[in-house]
N, C-alpha and C positions, 0 to 999 in steps of 0.2 A: 525176848529177841532184842537185838540192838536197834537203836533208832535209825530210821532211814535218812540219808543225807538229802537235803533239799537245795542247798546252796553252799558254795565255798568261795571265800573272798580273801585275797591276800592284800594286806595294807602295805604302804610304802616302807614301813619299818620291818617288814618280813614276818609279821604276825599273821597267822591264818585264823579267820573267823569261819566257823562251820555251823550252819543252821541245819538242824535235824528235826525229825518229827517229835523229838524229845526236848527241843529247845536250842539255845545258843551256847556254843563252846568256843573257847580260845585256845589255839595251839601255837606255842613258841618253839620252833625247831631248835633254837639255841639253848633252851632251858634244860637243866639236868633232869633226867627221868626220875619220877617218884615211884614208878611201878616197873615191874619186869617188862621188857620190850616185846616179848612174845607170849602167847597163851600156851596152854598145855598141848593144843593141837598144832602149834607152830605158826599160827597167824600173828601178824604184827599188831601190837596194841598201840594205838595213838595216845600219847600222854597229853590229852586235851583237858582243859579245865572247864568245868560246867559253870556257866555264867548266869543263865536265866532259863525258865521254861517257856519264854515268849519266842515265837517264831516270826520271821520276817526276812528282809533283805538288807544288804549293807552297801554303802557307797562312800568313797573317799573324795573330798573336795580338793580344790587347788591349794588350800592351806593345810592339807594333810589331816584334816579332822575326819573322823569316822562317824558316819551317820547310820542309824539303825531305824528302819521303817517297818512298822508292824501294824497292820490293820489301819486304824485312824490315828496312830501315834507316830510322831516324828521326833527322833531323839539324837542328840550328839553324845557320843560315848567319850568318857574321860577315864584314863587309867591313873589312879591315885592310890598310893600306899598299897600297891599290890591288888587293889580292887578295881572293878569296872563300875563306873557310875553312869547312870542314864539321866541326861538333862533334857527334859521334854521341851520341845519348841511349840509354843501355842500358835495355831493358825486361826486367823479370824475369817472363817468361811461364812459369808452372809447367807442367812436362810438355810443353814446346814441341816440336812435331813437327819433323822435319828440314826439311820443306818447308812454309813458311808465308809470309804476306805481310800488309802493311798495306793495307787497301782504302779507309779513310776516316779523317778526323781532324777534330775539332771542339772548340773551347774553349767551355765553358759560362760563364754569367754569374758563377758563383762562383769562376771561375779554374781549375776542373778541366779536364783534357783527356780527351776520350773518344776512344780509339784503337780503331778497328775492325780486327780482324785476321781472317784466314781460320780461326783457331782459337777465337776468342771476342772479347770486348770488354774493354778495360782502361780503368779510370778512374784517371788520374794526378792526385792531389790537388796543390794549389798548393805544399805543403811537400815534395813528391817521393814521398810514400807512394803505393803502388799497390794497387788492388783489381782482381782479374781475375775476370771472369765467363765461365766456360767454357760451351760450348754442345754439345748432342748433335748427332750427324750433321754435324760440321763439314766433312767431306769432300764431302758431297753437298748440303748445305743451307747455303750460305755466307752470312755476314753481308756486306752491301755498303755500307750508308751509315748515317750518324747525323745527327740534327738536334735542336737544343733549341728548344722552342716558347716562347711568351710566359709560360706557366705553369711554366716550368723543368722540364717533362717531357722525357725523352729518347726520341726516336723512332728505332727501328732497322728497317732493311729487311733482309729475308732472302729467299732463293729461295722459301720457303714462305709468306711473309706479312710483315706489319708488326707490330712490338711496341712498346709504350709502357711506359716505366719512370718511376716517380716516385722519383728517387734520394734517399738520405739527405742531409740538410744537412751542411755542414762542422761545425757545432756537434755534431750527432749522431755524427759520426765522430771527434771530438776525442780520445777514449780508445782509438781503434783503434791496435794495435801497429804 
C-alpha cells in the first residue's frame, strides 16, 4: 500500500515537501518526469523524490531557509548538487530528559525562533544565544503550539490552557550572557 500523507509544505521556491508514513519526499512541479504520469488504473503518479525515511514537519523562515523538525531533532535543509543535506541545529536544553520532542516551531518578527518542546519552550535569538523556559508538570501538561500575534506577543497552548507572553526585546537582551 502507498504511504499515507501526513503533511504537505510548499516552499517559496515552489518545491513541495511531502511527509508520509514512509518518510520525506520532495516534489518539483517544474522538473521533467522520470516515470509515466499515470498508472495502469489511470491514477496520477506524483513524480516525487524520496529524501529520507524520517518523518516530521517543515517550516520556512524569513530568510527562506527550510527547517525540518522530527522528534527531538531540528535541522536546516540545504539543497546541494542535487541532494538534500540535513544540518542539525544543536539545542542546549538544560536538564533535558531522556525522552522529549519538539512539538512546534515559529519565527518571530525580531528573528528569534520559538521552539516548543515537551519539556519547555526555547527562544533562540538571531545571534544563536538561547533562553530556555522550563515548565512544571511537563509530563502531564504538555506545551503544543506557539504563535506570535500582531502586537509581538507569544501565545502558547498547553493541555491546561493558553498562555500569553510579552517577551523582552532584542535590545533588552543585548547584555544577556
